[in-house]
ROSE-4610 file (N, C-alpha, C; in Angstrom, 1 decimal, always signed):
// ROSE-4610
residu = [X/X/X/X/X/X/X/X/X/X/X/X/X/X/X/X/X/X/X/X/X/X/X/X/X/X/X/X/X/X/X/X/X/X/X/X/X/X/X/X/X/X/X/X/X/X/X/X/X/X/X/X/X/X/X/X/X/X/X/X/X/X/X/X/X/X/X/X/X/X/X/X/X/X/X/X/X/X/X/X/X/X/X/X/X/X/X/X/X/X/X/X/X/X/X/X/X/X/X/X/X/X/X/X/X/X/X/X/X/X/X/X/X/X/X/X/X/X/X/X/X/X/X/X/X/X/X/X/X/X/X/X/X/X/X/X/X/X/X/X/X/X/X/X/X/X/X/X/X/X/X/X/X/X/X/X/X/X/X/X/X/X/X/X/X/X/X/X/X/X/X/X/X/X/X/X/X/X/X/X/X/X/X/X/X/X/X/X/X/X/X/X/X/X/X/X/X/X/X/X/X/X/X/X/X/X/X/X/X/X/X/X/X/X/X/X/X/X/X/X/X/X/X/X/X/X/X/X/X/X/X/X/X/X/X/X/X/X/X/X/X/X/X/X/X/X/X/X/X/X/X/X/X/X/X/X/X/X/X/X/X/X/X/X/X/X/X/X/X/X/X/X/X/X/X/X/X/X/X/X/X/X/X/X/X/X/X/X/X/X/X/X/X/X/X/X/X/X/X/X/X/X/X/X/X/X/X/X/X/X/X/X/X/X/X/X/X/X/X/X/X/X/X/X/X/X/X/X/X/X/X/X/X/X/X/X/X/X/X/X/X/X/X/X/X/X/X/X/X/X/X/X/X/X/X/X/X/X/X/X/X/X/X/X/X/X/X/X/X/X/X/X/X/X/X/X/X/X/X/X/X/X/X/X/X/X/X/X/X/X/X/X/X/X/X/X/X/X/X/X/X/X/X/X/X/X/X/X/X/X/X/X/X/X/X/X/X/X/X/X/X/X/X/X/X/X/X/X/X/X/X/X/X/X/X/X/X/X/X/X/X/X/X/X/X/X/X/X/X/X/X/X/X/X/X/X/X/X/X/X/X/X/X/X/X/X/X/X/X/X/X/X/X/X/X/X/X/X/X/X/X/X/X/X/X/X/X/X/X/X/X/X/X/X/X/X/X/X/X/X/X/X/X/X/X/X/X/X/X/X/X/X/X/X/X/X/X/X/X/X/X/X/X/X/X/X/X/X/X/X/X/X/X/X/X/X/X/X/X/X/X/X/X]
num = [1/1/1/2/2/2/3/3/3/4/4/4/5/5/5/6/6/6/7/7/7/8/8/8/9/9/9/10/10/10/11/11/11/12/12/12/13/13/13/14/14/14/15/15/15/16/16/16/17/17/17/18/18/18/19/19/19/20/20/20/21/21/21/22/22/22/23/23/23/24/24/24/25/25/25/26/26/26/27/27/27/28/28/28/29/29/29/30/30/30/31/31/31/32/32/32/33/33/33/34/34/34/35/35/35/36/36/36/37/37/37/38/38/38/39/39/39/40/40/40/41/41/41/42/42/42/43/43/43/44/44/44/45/45/45/46/46/46/47/47/47/48/48/48/49/49/49/50/50/50/51/51/51/52/52/52/53/53/53/54/54/54/55/55/55/56/56/56/57/57/57/58/58/58/59/59/59/60/60/60/61/61/61/62/62/62/63/63/63/64/64/64/65/65/65/66/66/66/67/67/67/68/68/68/69/69/69/70/70/70/71/71/71/72/72/72/73/73/73/74/74/74/75/75/75/76/76/76/77/77/77/78/78/78/79/79/79/80/80/80/81/81/81/82/82/82/83/83/83/84/84/84/85/85/85/86/86/86/87/87/87/88/88/88/89/89/89/90/90/90/91/91/91/92/92/92/93/93/93/94/94/94/95/95/95/96/96/96/97/97/97/98/98/98/99/99/99/100/100/100/101/101/101/102/102/102/103/103/103/104/104/104/105/105/105/106/106/106/107/107/107/108/108/108/109/109/109/110/110/110/111/111/111/112/112/112/113/113/113/114/114/114/115/115/115/116/116/116/117/117/117/118/118/118/119/119/119/120/120/120/121/121/121/122/122/122/123/123/123/124/124/124/125/125/125/126/126/126/127/127/127/128/128/128/129/129/129/130/130/130/131/131/131/132/132/132/133/133/133/134/134/134/135/135/135/136/136/136/137/137/137/138/138/138/139/139/139/140/140/140/141/141/141/142/142/142/143/143/143/144/144/144/145/145/145/146/146/146/147/147/147/148/148/148/149/149/149/150/150/150/151/151/151/152/152/152/153/153/153/154/154/154/155/155/155/156/156/156/157/157/157/158/158/158/159/159/159/160/160/160/161/161/161/162/162/162/163/163/163/164/164/164/165/165/165/166/166/166/167/167/167/168/168/168/169/169/169/170/170/170/171/171/171/172/172/172/173/173/173/174/174/174/175/175/175/176/176/176/177/177/177/178/178/178/179/179/179/180/180/180/181/181/181]
x = [+10.3/+11.1/+10.3/+10.4/+9.5/+10.0/+9.0/+9.3/+10.2/+11.1/+11.9/+11.1/+11.7/+11.0/+10.7/+9.8/+9.4/+10.6/+11.5/+12.6/+13.7/+13.7/+14.7/+14.5/+15.4/+15.3/+15.3/+15.7/+15.6/+14.4/+13.4/+12.2/+11.5/+10.9/+10.2/+8.8/+8.2/+6.8/+6.1/+4.9/+4.2/+4.0/+3.7/+3.4/+4.7/+5.8/+7.1/+7.6/+7.4/+7.8/+7.1/+5.8/+5.0/+5.4/+5.8/+6.2/+7.5/+8.4/+9.7/+9.7/+8.7/+8.7/+7.9/+8.1/+7.3/+6.7/+5.4/+4.7/+3.7/+3.7/+2.8/+2.0/+0.7/-0.3/-0.7/-0.6/-0.9/-2.0/-3.1/-4.2/-4.2/-3.9/-3.9/-5.2/-5.9/-7.2/-8.3/-8.4/-9.4/-10.8/-11.7/-13.0/-14.2/-13.9/-15.0/-14.7/-15.6/-15.4/-15.3/-16.0/-16.0/-14.6/-13.9/-12.6/-11.6/-11.7/-10.8/-11.0/-12.3/-12.6/-12.0/-12.1/-11.6/-10.1/-9.5/-8.0/-7.5/-8.3/-7.9/-8.0/-9.0/-9.1/-7.9/-7.4/-6.2/-5.0/-4.9/-3.8/-3.8/-4.9/-5.0/-4.5/-5.0/-4.6/-3.1/-2.5/-1.0/-0.1/-0.6/+0.2/+0.7/+0.1/+0.5/-0.1/+0.6/+0.0/-0.7/-1.9/-2.7/-2.5/-2.0/-1.9/-2.9/-3.6/-4.6/-4.1/-4.1/-3.7/-4.9/-5.1/-6.3/-6.1/-7.2/-8.6/-9.1/-10.0/-10.7/-12.1/-12.7/-14.0/-15.1/-14.8/-15.8/-15.2/-16.0/-15.6/-15.1/-14.1/-13.6/-14.6/-15.4/-16.4/-17.6/-17.7/-18.8/-18.9/-20.1/-20.3/-20.0/-20.2/-20.0/-18.5/-17.6/-16.1/-15.9/-16.4/-16.2/-16.9/-18.1/-18.8/-18.1/-17.4/-16.7/-15.5/-14.9/-13.8/-14.3/-15.6/-16.2/-15.8/-15.6/-15.3/-13.7/-13.0/-11.6/-11.1/-12.0/-11.5/-10.8/-11.2/-10.5/-9.1/-8.8/-7.4/-6.5/-7.0/-6.2/-5.2/-3.9/-2.8/-3.0/-3.7/-4.1/-3.3/-2.9/-2.2/-2.8/-3.3/-3.9/-3.0/-2.8/-1.9/-2.6/-2.3/-3.1/-2.9/-1.8/-1.5/-0.3/-0.1/+1.0/+2.4/+2.6/+3.9/+4.3/+3.3/+3.6/+4.0/+3.3/+3.6/+4.9/+5.2/+6.4/+7.6/+7.6/+8.7/+9.1/+8.2/+8.4/+8.7/+8.4/+8.5/+9.9/+11.0/+12.3/+12.5/+11.9/+12.0/+11.1/+10.1/+9.2/+9.6/+10.3/+10.8/+10.8/+11.0/+11.0/+9.6/+9.3/+8.0/+7.8/+6.6/+6.1/+4.8/+4.6/+3.4/+2.6/+1.3/+0.5/-0.4/-0.3/-1.1/-1.3/-2.4/-2.6/-1.6/-0.9/+0.1/+1.5/+1.7/+3.0/+3.8/+5.1/+5.9/+6.2/+6.1/+6.4/+5.4/+5.3/+4.3/+4.9/+4.0/+4.5/+5.2/+4.9/+5.7/+7.2/+7.5/+8.9/+9.6/+8.9/+9.5/+9.9/+11.1/+11.6/+10.9/+9.6/+8.8/+9.3/+9.9/+10.3/+11.8/+12.5/+14.0/+14.3/+13.5/+13.7/+12.5/+12.8/+11.7/+10.8/+11.1/+10.3/+9.8/+8.6/+8.0/+6.8/+6.6/+5.5/+4.8/+3.5/+2.7/+1.7/+1.8/+1.0/+0.0/-1.2/-2.4/-3.1/-3.6/-4.3/-5.8/-6.5/-7.9/-8.6/-9.8/-10.6/-10.9/-11.2/-11.6/-10.5/-9.3/-8.3/-6.9/-6.7/-5.4/-4.5/-3.2/-2.2/-2.0/-1.6/-1.3/-0.2/-0.2/+0.8/+2.2/+2.2/+3.5/+4.2/+3.5/+4.1/+4.6/+3.8/+4.2/+5.6/+5.8/+7.0/+8.2/+7.9/+9.0/+9.4/+8.5/+8.8/+8.6/+8.9/+8.6/+9.1/+10.3/+10.9/+10.3/+9.5/+8.9/+7.4/+7.0/+5.6/+5.5/+4.5/+4.2/+2.7/+2.4/+1.0/+0.7/-0.6/-1.1/-1.6/-1.1/-1.6/-3.0/-3.7/-5.1/-5.3/-6.2/-6.5/-7.1/-6.9/-7.6/-9.1/-9.7/-11.2/-11.7/-12.9/-13.6/-13.1/-12.3/-11.9/-10.7/-10.9/-9.9/-8.9/-9.5/-8.6/-9.3/-8.6/-9.2/-9.7/-10.6/-11.1/-9.9/-9.9/-8.9/-8.6/-9.6/-9.3/-8.8/-9.3/-8.8/-7.3/-6.9/-5.5/-4.6/-5.1/-4.4/-4.1/-5.1/-4.9/-3.9/-4.0/-3.1/-1.7/-1.5/-0.2/+0.4/-0.3/+0.2/+0.7/-0.1/+0.3/+1.4/+1.5/+2.6/+3.9/+3.8/+5.0/+5.4/+4.5/+4.8/+5.4/+4.9/+5.5/+6.9/+7.2/+8.5/+9.5/+9.0/+9.8/+10.2/+9.2/+9.5/+10.5/+10.4/+11.3/+12.7/+12.8/+14.2/+14.7/+13.9/+14.3/+14.9/+14.2/+14.6/+15.8/+15.9/+16.9/+18.0/+17.8/+18.7/+18.4/+19.0/+18.7/+19.1/+18.4/+18.7/+20.1]
y = [+20.3/+20.9/+21.3/+22.6/+23.1/+22.4/+22.4/+21.8/+22.8/+22.3/+23.1/+23.7/+24.6/+25.2/+24.2/+24.5/+23.6/+23.5/+24.5/+24.4/+23.5/+23.2/+22.4/+20.9/+20.2/+18.8/+17.9/+18.4/+17.6/+17.8/+18.5/+18.8/+17.4/+17.3/+16.1/+16.2/+17.4/+17.5/+16.6/+16.1/+15.1/+15.5/+16.8/+17.2/+17.2/+17.7/+17.6/+16.2/+15.4/+14.0/+13.3/+13.4/+12.7/+13.2/+14.4/+14.9/+14.3/+13.8/+13.3/+11.8/+11.1/+9.6/+9.3/+8.1/+7.6/+6.3/+6.3/+5.1/+4.7/+3.5/+3.0/+1.8/+1.9/+0.8/+0.2/-1.1/-1.9/-2.8/-2.8/-3.7/-4.6/-5.8/-6.8/-7.4/-7.1/-7.6/-7.4/-6.1/-5.9/-6.2/-6.6/-7.1/-6.2/-5.5/-4.8/-3.3/-2.5/-1.1/-0.4/-0.8/-0.1/-0.2/-1.3/-1.5/-0.6/-0.5/+0.3/+1.8/+2.2/+3.6/+4.0/+3.1/+3.3/+3.3/+2.4/+2.4/+3.7/+4.2/+5.5/+6.6/+6.6/+7.7/+7.6/+6.4/+6.3/+6.9/+6.6/+7.1/+8.6/+9.2/+10.7/+11.2/+10.6/+11.1/+11.0/+10.1/+9.8/+10.2/+10.7/+11.1/+9.9/+8.7/+7.5/+7.4/+6.7/+6.5/+5.1/+5.1/+3.9/+3.3/+2.1/+1.3/+0.2/+0.1/-0.9/-1.8/-3.1/-4.1/-4.7/-4.5/-5.1/-6.6/-7.4/-6.9/-6.5/-5.6/-5.1/-5.7/-5.9/-6.5/-5.5/-4.3/-3.2/-2.2/-1.2/-0.1/+1.0/+1.7/+2.9/+4.0/+3.9/+5.0/+4.8/+3.7/+3.4/+4.5/+5.0/+6.0/+5.5/+4.2/+3.6/+3.7/+3.6/+3.7/+5.2/+6.1/+7.5/+7.8/+7.2/+7.4/+6.8/+5.6/+5.0/+5.9/+6.6/+7.5/+8.9/+9.0/+10.3/+11.3/+12.6/+13.6/+13.7/+12.7/+12.6/+11.9/+11.2/+10.3/+11.1/+12.3/+13.1/+13.4/+13.3/+13.7/+12.4/+11.3/+10.0/+10.1/+9.8/+9.7/+8.2/+8.0/+6.7/+6.3/+5.1/+4.5/+3.1/+2.9/+1.7/+0.9/-0.3/-1.2/-2.3/-2.6/-3.6/-5.0/-5.3/-6.6/-6.5/-7.6/-7.7/-7.5/-8.2/-8.1/-6.7/-5.9/-4.5/-3.7/-3.9/-3.3/-3.8/-5.1/-5.6/-5.1/-4.8/-4.2/-2.9/-2.1/-0.8/-0.9/-2.0/-2.2/-1.8/-2.2/-1.8/-0.3/+0.5/+2.0/+2.6/+1.8/+2.4/+2.2/+1.1/+0.9/-0.5/-0.7/-2.1/-2.6/-3.8/-4.3/-5.2/-5.2/-6.0/-6.6/-7.9/-8.5/-9.0/-8.6/-9.0/-10.2/-11.2/-12.4/-13.1/-13.8/-14.6/-15.7/-16.0/-17.1/-16.6/-15.3/-14.8/-15.5/-15.5/-16.3/-15.5/-14.2/-13.4/-12.2/-11.7/-10.6/-9.3/-8.4/-7.2/-6.3/-6.6/-5.9/-6.2/-7.4/-7.9/-7.6/-7.1/-6.8/-5.3/-5.1/-3.7/-2.8/-2.6/-1.9/-0.4/+0.1/+1.5/+1.7/+0.7/+0.9/+1.8/+1.9/+2.8/+3.8/+4.9/+5.9/+5.6/+4.6/+4.2/+2.8/+2.6/+1.4/+1.1/-0.2/-0.6/-1.7/-1.5/-2.4/-3.1/-4.4/-5.1/-6.0/-5.9/-6.7/-7.4/-8.6/-9.4/-9.1/-9.8/-9.7/-10.2/-9.7/-10.1/-11.6/-12.2/-13.6/-14.7/-14.2/-15.2/-14.8/-13.6/-13.1/-12.9/-13.1/-13.0/-14.3/-14.2/-15.5/-16.3/-17.6/-18.5/-18.1/-17.7/-17.3/-16.2/-15.3/-14.2/-14.8/-15.7/-16.3/-17.0/-17.6/-18.3/-17.3/-16.4/-15.4/-14.5/-14.1/-13.1/-13.6/-14.9/-15.5/-14.8/-14.2/-13.5/-12.1/-11.7/-10.3/-10.4/-11.6/-11.8/-11.7/-10.9/-10.7/-10.9/-11.1/-11.3/-10.4/-10.2/-9.5/-10.5/-10.4/-11.4/-11.3/-12.4/-12.4/-13.5/-13.3/-14.2/-15.5/-16.6/-17.9/-17.7/-18.2/-18.1/-18.2/-17.7/-17.9/-17.0/-16.0/-15.0/-15.6/-15.6/-16.0/-14.9/-13.7/-12.6/-11.3/-10.2/-8.9/-8.3/-7.3/-6.7/-6.0/-6.0/-5.4/-4.0/-3.1/-1.7/-1.5/-2.3/-2.3/-2.6/-3.7/-4.1/-3.0/-2.4/-1.3/-0.2/+0.2/+1.3/+0.9/-0.3/-0.8/-0.8/-1.3/-1.5/-0.1/+0.8/+2.1/+2.9/+2.8/+3.6/+2.9/+1.6/+0.9/+1.2/+1.3/+1.7/+3.1/+4.0/+5.4/+5.5/+4.7/+4.7/+4.2/+3.1/+2.6/+3.6/+4.2/+5.1/+6.3/+6.8/+7.9/+7.5/+6.3/+5.9/+5.8/+5.3/+5.2/+6.6/+7.5/+8.9/+9.5/+9.2/+9.8/+9.1/+7.8/+7.0/+6.5/+6.5/+6.0/+4.5/+3.9/+2.6/+1.6/+0.4/-0.7/-1.1]
z = [+21.0/+19.9/+18.8/+18.4/+17.3/+15.9/+15.0/+13.7/+12.9/+12.1/+11.2/+10.1/+9.4/+8.3/+7.2/+6.3/+5.2/+4.3/+4.2/+3.3/+3.8/+5.1/+5.7/+5.4/+4.8/+4.4/+5.6/+6.7/+8.0/+8.7/+8.2/+8.9/+9.2/+10.4/+10.8/+11.0/+10.6/+10.8/+9.8/+10.2/+9.3/+7.9/+7.6/+6.3/+5.4/+6.0/+5.2/+5.0/+6.1/+6.0/+4.8/+4.8/+3.8/+2.4/+2.2/+0.9/+0.4/+1.3/+0.9/+0.7/+1.1/+0.9/-0.3/-0.9/-2.0/-1.6/-1.5/-1.0/-2.1/-2.5/-3.5/-3.0/-3.3/-2.9/-4.2/-4.3/-5.5/-5.2/-5.9/-5.8/-7.1/-6.9/-8.1/-8.2/-9.4/-9.7/-8.7/-8.2/-7.1/-7.7/-6.8/-7.3/-6.8/-5.7/-5.0/-5.0/-5.7/-5.8/-4.5/-3.5/-2.2/-1.6/-1.7/-1.2/-1.9/-3.2/-4.0/-3.7/-3.6/-3.2/-1.9/-0.9/+0.4/+0.4/-0.3/-0.5/-1.1/-2.1/-2.7/-1.7/-0.9/+0.2/+1.1/+1.5/+2.4/+1.6/+0.3/-0.5/-0.5/-0.7/-0.7/+0.6/+1.7/+3.1/+3.4/+2.7/+3.0/+1.9/+0.8/-0.4/-1.1/-0.9/-1.7/-3.0/-3.9/-5.3/-5.2/-5.9/-6.0/-7.4/-7.4/-8.7/-8.7/-9.8/-10.0/-11.2/-10.9/-12.0/-12.5/-13.8/-14.5/-14.7/-14.8/-14.9/-13.5/-13.6/-12.4/-12.4/-11.2/-11.1/-11.2/-11.7/-11.7/-12.7/-13.1/-13.9/-13.1/-13.5/-12.7/-13.0/-14.0/-14.3/-13.3/-12.7/-11.8/-10.7/-10.5/-9.5/-8.1/-7.9/-6.6/-6.2/-7.1/-6.8/-6.3/-7.0/-6.6/-5.3/-5.1/-3.9/-2.7/-2.9/-1.8/-1.5/-2.4/-2.2/-1.8/-1.7/-1.4/-2.4/-1.9/-2.9/-3.0/-2.6/-2.7/-3.9/-4.6/-5.7/-6.8/-7.1/-8.1/-7.7/-6.4/-5.9/-5.8/-6.1/-6.0/-7.1/-6.8/-7.7/-8.2/-9.3/-9.8/-11.0/-11.0/-12.2/-12.4/-13.6/-14.0/-15.0/-14.7/-15.5/-16.2/-17.4/-18.1/-17.6/-17.0/-16.4/-15.5/-14.7/-13.8/-14.4/-15.6/-16.2/-16.6/-17.1/-17.4/-16.2/-15.1/-13.8/-13.3/-13.3/-12.7/-13.4/-14.7/-15.4/-14.8/-14.2/-13.6/-12.1/-11.5/-10.0/-9.5/-10.1/-9.5/-9.4/-10.2/-10.2/-9.1/-8.7/-7.7/-6.2/-5.9/-4.6/-4.2/-2.9/-2.3/-2.2/-2.8/-2.7/-1.5/-0.9/+0.2/-0.2/-0.2/-0.6/+0.6/+0.7/+1.9/+1.6/+2.5/+2.3/+3.6/+3.7/+4.9/+5.0/+3.9/+3.8/+4.0/+4.3/+4.5/+5.6/+5.6/+6.5/+7.8/+7.7/+8.9/+9.0/+10.2/+10.3/+9.7/+9.3/+8.8/+9.8/+11.1/+12.2/+12.1/+11.7/+11.7/+10.4/+9.4/+8.1/+8.1/+7.5/+7.5/+6.4/+6.6/+5.6/+5.4/+6.5/+6.5/+6.3/+5.9/+5.7/+4.5/+3.6/+2.4/+2.4/+1.8/+1.7/+0.5/-0.3/-1.5/-1.3/-0.9/-0.5/-1.4/-1.8/-2.6/-1.8/-1.5/-0.7/-1.7/-1.9/-2.9/-2.2/-2.7/-2.1/-3.3/-3.0/-4.0/-3.9/-4.8/-4.9/-3.7/-3.4/-2.2/-2.1/-3.1/-3.0/-3.2/-3.7/-3.9/-3.6/-3.2/-2.8/-4.1/-3.9/-4.9/-5.6/-6.9/-7.7/-7.1/-7.2/-6.7/-7.3/-8.6/-9.2/-8.4/-7.9/-7.1/-5.7/-5.1/-3.9/-4.0/-5.2/-5.4/-5.7/-6.6/-7.1/-6.0/-5.1/-4.1/-2.7/-2.4/-1.2/+0.0/-0.1/+1.1/+1.3/+0.4/+0.5/+1.0/+1.3/+1.7/+3.2/+3.6/+5.0/+5.3/+6.6/+7.0/+8.1/+8.4/+9.5/+10.5/+11.7/+12.7/+13.1/+13.3/+13.7/+14.7/+15.6/+16.7/+16.0/+16.7/+16.2/+16.2/+15.3/+15.2/+13.8/+13.6/+12.3/+11.2/+11.5/+10.5/+9.7/+8.4/+7.5/+7.1/+7.0/+6.5/+6.9/+6.8/+7.0/+5.7/+5.8/+4.6/+3.9/+2.5/+1.8/+2.1/+2.2/+2.4/+3.9/+4.8/+6.2/+6.2/+5.5/+5.4/+4.8/+3.7/+3.1/+4.1/+4.9/+5.9/+6.9/+7.4/+8.5/+7.9/+6.8/+6.2/+5.8/+5.3/+5.0/+6.2/+7.3/+8.4/+9.2/+9.1/+9.8/+9.0/+7.7/+6.8/+7.2/+7.3/+7.6/+9.0/+10.0/+11.3/+11.3/+10.5/+10.5/+9.7/+8.7/+7.9/+8.8/+9.6/+10.5/+11.6/+12.1/+13.1/+12.5/+11.3/+10.7/+10.4/+10.0/+9.8/+11.1/+12.2/+13.5/+14.1/+13.9/+14.6/+13.7/+12.4/+11.5/+11.2/+10.1/+9.8/+10.9/+10.8/+11.8/+11.7]
């Protein structure tokens, strides 16, 4: 079946679909510039907005952040927030939040990440994850990525962002094609 025209709101081609959804990636207190740069690159590729919650473990002026994002960094839709409370006040307007943690109660495959076209994916800092207060306040919105038993405690932050973003897009596309669950 050929794709519909760009003006058709029912168009299902990847480019038109990405333009209609709002996806937000939130890094709470990120510590490693390479991870942030790589997450930014994923955001550019998918049309997602990257939100950084201060304090950051690096300077955004650092050449290494831009190098990690390659020549895409200037295209990142970037929003920097002075703290979680300031960001949280705006969270309801952004979409449905999902918090990623090794301590999540269900896998992200079992969470309805794609039920709405406005989704917020929240990730904690590399060495400590998300604060305990968020685990308590948003317990039902916490998800995890399954890993085999062994020496690995967690996945790299930018790897996790990429996996979560594309799973959300996959789910949103399925809902668009088939309708809500």
